C-alpha positions in Angstrom: -0.1 0.2 0.3 1.4 3.4 -0.7 2.5 6.0 2.4 -0.6 8.2 2.7 0.2 10.2 6.2 -3.3 10.6 7.7 -2.7 13.1 9.7 -0.6 15.4 7.3 -3.5 14.7 4.9 -5.9 15.8 7.3 -4.1 19.2 8.3 -3.8 19.9 4.0 -7.2 18.9 3.3 -8.1 22.5 1.7 -4.6 22.2 -0.1 -5.6 22.9 -3.7 -3.0 21.2 -5.5 -4.0 22.2 -9.2 -3.8 26.0 -8.1 -0.2 25.1 -6.2 1.3 24.0 -9.5 -0.5 26.6 -11.5 1.1 29.4 -8.9 4.5 27.2 -8.9 5.1 27.9 -12.8 5.7 31.8 -12.3 8.2 31.1 -9.5 11.2 29.7 -10.7 12.9 32.9 -11.7 15.5 34.4 -9.8 13.9 37.6 -8.4 11.6 38.7 -6.4 8.9 39.6 -8.9 7.1 36.4 -8.5 4.4 35.0 -5.8 6.4 32.9 -3.8 9.4 30.6 -3.5 9.1 27.8 -5.7 8.8 24.3 -4.8 10.0 20.5 -6.5 10.4 17.1 -5.3 12.6 14.6 -6.8 11.6 11.3 -6.0 13.4 7.8 -7.2 14.0 4.7 -6.9 14.5 4.3 -3.7 11.5 6.3 -2.7 9.3 4.4 -4.8 10.6 0.8 -3.2 9.4 1.9 0.2 6.3 3.7 -1.1 4.9 0.9 -2.3 6.8 -1.7 -0.6 8.2 -3.2 -3.6 8.8 -6.9 -3.3 11.7 -6.9 -5.8 14.2 -4.6 -6.8 16.1 -7.1 -9.4 12.6 -6.8 -10.9 12.1 -3.6 -10.9 15.1 -3.2 -13.0 15.4 -6.1 -15.0 11.9 -6.2 -16.3 11.0 -3.2 -18.2 7.1 -4.1 -18.1 6.5 -4.5 -14.3 8.7 -1.4 -13.7 6.4 0.8 -16.4 3.3 -0.3 -14.5 4.5 0.5 -11.3 5.3 3.7 -12.4 2.0 4.1 -13.4 0.4 3.2 -10.6 2.8 5.6 -8.1 1.8 8.5 -10.4 -2.1 7.9 -10.1 -1.5 8.3 -6.6 0.7 11.0 -6.9 -1.7 13.3 -9.5 -4.1 12.7 -6.7 -2.5 13.5 -4.0 0.2 15.5 -4.7 -0.9 17.1 -8.5 2.1 15.8 -10.4 3.3 12.7 -11.8 7.1 12.0 -11.2 8.0 8.7 -13.2 8.8 7.4 -16.6 5.7 5.3 -17.7 8.1 4.0 -21.1 11.4 3.7 -19.7 14.2 2.3 -21.6 15.7 -1.3 -21.5 19.0 -0.2 -22.0 21.5 2.4 -21.8 24.8 4.0 -23.2 28.0 3.5 -21.4 29.1 5.5 -18.9 32.5 7.3 -18.4 33.1 4.7 -15.2 32.8 1.7 -17.8 35.6 3.5 -19.8 37.8 2.4 -16.7 36.3 -1.0 -15.8 33.9 0.0 -13.5 31.0 -1.8 -13.9 27.0 -1.8 -11.9 26.5 -4.5 -9.7 22.8 -5.4 -8.6 22.0 -6.8 -5.6 18.3 -7.3 -4.0 16.9 -5.3 -1.9 19.3 -2.3 -3.5 19.7 0.0 -6.3 22.3 -0.4 -8.6 26.0 0.1 -7.6 28.7 1.1 -9.4 31.7 -1.8 -8.4 35.3 -0.6 -8.4 38.0 -2.0 -10.4 40.5 -2.8 -7.7 40.7 -5.7 -4.8 43.3 -3.6 -3.4 46.0 -0.9 -2.9 49.2 -2.7 -3.2 51.7 -2.1 -6.0 50.5 -4.5 -8.4 47.0 -3.0 -8.3 48.7 0.0 -9.0 50.1 -1.6 -12.1 46.9 -3.2 -13.1 45.2 0.3 -12.8 48.2 1.9 -14.8 47.0 -1.2 -18.1 43.4 0.5 -17.4 44.7 3.7 -18.0 46.1 3.1 -21.2 43.5 1.3 -22.5 41.1 3.9 -21.6 43.3 6.4 -23.3 43.7 4.6 -26.4 40.3 3.9 -26.7 38.4 5.1 -29.8 35.3 7.2 -27.9 33.8 7.9 -30.8 33.1 3.6 -31.5 32.1 2.9 -28.1 30.1 5.1 -26.6 26.9 4.2 -27.9 26.6 0.5 -27.1 24.9 -1.6 -30.3 21.7 -2.7 -28.1 21.1 1.3 -27.0 21.0 2.2 -30.7 19.0 -0.4 -31.5 16.5 1.0 -29.1 17.1 4.2 -30.2 16.2 3.1 -33.6 13.3 1.8 -32.8 12.0 4.7 -31.0 13.0 7.2 -33.4 10.9 4.9 -36.2 7.7 4.8 -34.1 8.0 8.3 -33.4 8.4 8.7 -29.7 10.7 11.2 -27.5 14.2 10.7 -27.4 16.1 12.4 -25.1 19.0 14.7 -25.2 22.4 13.0 -24.1 25.4 14.8 -22.7 23.8 17.3 -20.3 25.9 16.6 -17.4 27.4 14.1 -15.4 28.9 12.6 -11.9 31.7 14.4 -10.5 35.0 13.5 -10.0 34.9 13.4 -7.2 32.2 10.3 -7.0 33.5 9.3 -10.0 37.1 8.6 -8.8 35.9 6.7 -5.3 34.1 4.7 -7.5 36.1 3.3 -10.2 38.4 3.3 -7.2 38.0 2.1 -3.8 37.7 5.4 -1.8 40.7 4.5 0.6 42.4 4.0 -2.2 42.0 7.0 -4.1 43.5 8.8 -0.9 46.4 5.8 -0.4 47.5 6.4 -4.1 47.2 10.3 -4.3 50.3 9.9 -1.5 52.0 6.8 -3.1 50.8 6.9 -6.6 50.8 11.0 -7.1 51.6 10.9 -10.9 49.7 7.9 -12.0 46.4 10.0 -10.0 47.2 13.3 -11.5 47.1 10.7 -14.9 43.8 9.6 -14.1 42.8 12.9 -13.3 43.4 14.3 -16.5 42.6 11.4 -18.6 39.1 11.5 -17.2 39.2 15.5 -17.9 40.0 15.1 -21.7 37.6 11.2 -22.2 34.4 13.4 -20.2 34.7 16.3 -23.2 35.0 13.4 -25.7 32.5 10.8 -24.3 29.9 13.5 -23.9 30.6 15.2 -27.1 29.9 12.8 -29.0 26.3 11.6 -26.7 25.5 15.3 -27.9 26.3 14.7 -31.2 24.5 11.7 -31.6 21.4 12.7 -29.7 20.9 16.1 -31.4 21.8 17.9 -28.0 23.3 22.0 -29.0 22.1 23.1 -25.6 24.7 24.6 -23.2 24.7 23.6 -20.0 26.0 21.0 -17.1 24.7 18.9 -14.4 27.1 18.0 -11.5 26.3 15.2 -8.7 28.9 15.1 -6.6 28.5 13.1 -3.6 31.3 12.4 -2.6 33.4 15.4 -2.7 33.4 16.2 1.2 36.1 12.8 1.4 38.9 15.7 -0.3 40.1 18.5 1.7 40.5 21.6 0.2 44.1 20.9 -1.2 43.1 17.6 -2.8 39.9 19.1 -4.1 41.8 21.6 -6.3 44.4 19.4 -7.5 41.8 16.9 -8.4 38.7 18.0 -8.4 38.8 21.4 -9.7 40.7 21.1 -12.8 38.3 18.2 -14.2 35.2 20.3 -13.6 36.9 23.6 -14.9 37.7 21.5 -18.6 34.0 19.8 -18.3 32.6 22.9 -17.4 34.5 25.2 -20.3 33.7 22.8 -23.0 30.1 22.1 -21.8 29.0 24.6 -20.1 30.3 28.1 -22.0 30.0 31.6 -21.0 27.0 32.0 -18.9 25.4 28.3 -19.8 23.5 26.6 -16.2 26.8 25.1 -13.8 24.6 23.0 -11.8 25.8 21.1 -9.0 24.6 18.3 -6.5 25.8 17.1 -3.1 24.6 15.2 -0.6 27.8 15.7 1.1 28.9 18.8 4.0 31.0 20.5 1.4 30.9 23.7 3.5 34.7 24.0 2.6 34.3 23.9 -1.2 32.1 26.6 -2.0 34.8 29.1 -2.5 36.0 26.9 -5.4 32.7 25.9 -6.8 32.0 29.5 -7.0 35.1 30.5 -8.8 34.1 27.3 -11.4 31.2 29.3 -12.3 28.6 27.1 -10.7 25.2 29.6 -9.9 23.2 26.7 -9.1 23.2 24.4 -5.9 21.9 21.3 -4.3 23.7 20.7 -1.4 24.1 18.0 1.5 21.9 18.9 4.4 24.7 19.9 7.2 25.6 22.9 4.8 23.4 25.9 6.2 21.7 28.0 3.7 23.1 31.2 4.9 26.8 30.0 4.2 25.6 29.1 1.0 24.3 33.0 0.4 27.4 34.2 1.8 29.7 32.3 -0.6 28.0 32.1 -3.2 25.3 35.5 -3.3 23.8 34.9 -7.1 23.5 31.6 -6.8 19.9 29.7 -7.5 20.1 27.5 -3.8 17.8 24.9 -5.1 17.1 23.8 -1.8 18.7 23.1 1.4 15.8 20.7 3.8 17.1 17.9 5.2 15.8 15.0 4.2 15.1 12.9 7.2 13.5 15.8 8.7 11.1 15.9 6.0 10.5 12.1 6.5 10.5 12.0 10.3 9.6 15.5 11.3 6.5 16.9 12.8 4.6 19.1 11.2 5.7 22.5 13.2 9.7 21.4 13.0 9.5 21.3 8.9 7.4 24.7 9.0 10.0 26.0 10.9 13.1 24.9 8.9 11.3 25.7 5.7 10.9 29.7 7.7 14.6 29.8 8.4 16.0 28.7 4.9 13.2 31.8 3.5 14.4 34.2 5.9 18.4 32.9 5.8 18.7 32.9 1.7 15.4 33.7 0.2 15.5 37.6 0.6 16.9 37.8 -2.9 14.5 35.4 -4.6 17.2 33.0 -5.3 16.1 30.5 -3.2 13.4 26.7 -4.2 12.2 25.1 -1.6 13.2 21.4 -2.1 15.1 18.6 0.0 18.6 18.6 0.1 19.0 15.4 -1.9 16.0 13.7 -3.6 12.9 13.0 -1.4 13.7 10.5 0.2 12.3 7.3 1.0 9.7 7.1 3.6 8.1 10.0 2.7 4.1 9.5 1.9 1.9 11.7 -0.2 0.8 13.5 3.4 4.3 15.0 3.9 4.4 16.3 -0.1 1.5 18.1 0.7 2.4 19.7 4.4 5.7 21.0 2.8 3.5 22.4 -0.4 1.0 24.5 2.1 3.9 25.3 4.2 5.7 26.8 1.3 2.5 28.6 0.3 2.0 30.3 3.4 5.1 31.3 4.3 7.5 31.8 1.4 5.7 34.3 -0.2 7.2 38.0 -1.2 
């Protein structure tokens, strides 16, 4: 059964969801010349598993018809109570390669969880470093144009194109270097090797930067994506201190952003982590739309990034577990800290957390409608 919190449903019985979203469409600009702050939700696979108490996550990922049917079922409930359907009901069976695959990193599937990128190294000794150097050799020699689009994905693309179905614009964003590096290699190995094999790790950094640009250029050309801009999801940013972030992550982002999001094109960063110590470098990179971890205070973001559009800072677990008044107080606090310029959107710091039902979603809508007006 879907999660419908009755206490919150009672609190929001006067909420007009259609009117809410109609007004919300007028609020997604960086200005105070609008009715109120915008609001957004981002439920994902973690969320849907708990919302519907899905019996098999493996079936969800491997059975397209089952996944589409589940999405349709959930969308009916969301549309009724929240006024929005968030899930695609015609999902793909295949997908293009990811940049991590170029370095022999592959997805592993476990029952009860979401897909996990499995690191290539079993250890961090000299023999493992030598093996990874050979992986870098192979990545550098790979013809990315020939590698980027697997045959099954190309076949599905052509079938959908022939059926006149909508096709995605590829090459618009990626996970960031901190998370890519600590997926291709185990996180502890990354930092051991930064000190033990710095030349190899700088080579990894530089190869990653160039291949990200090359790979995503191919994806853009293939899908006809001529819209500049770039989104970054980099949850493991907080693992890097300022010095190491400057040396190993900053150059990758600089290279990719200059190529994919030149000039005033949108540059967006998401990270679930406590990366407040890195905000100055994020700002230096021209990132002006952000969604950081819940431990990064909205006031700090506004101080360090005065003209950045803050796409949420509500702690996800507060939305899932907090009382109505606790949620209200935090929304008001964020609005007071960062909303005065019109550059705040109310959302969770990260995706909508698993365990949040439609009642709590409605309550957040009601609070924003009442407490975040200009």
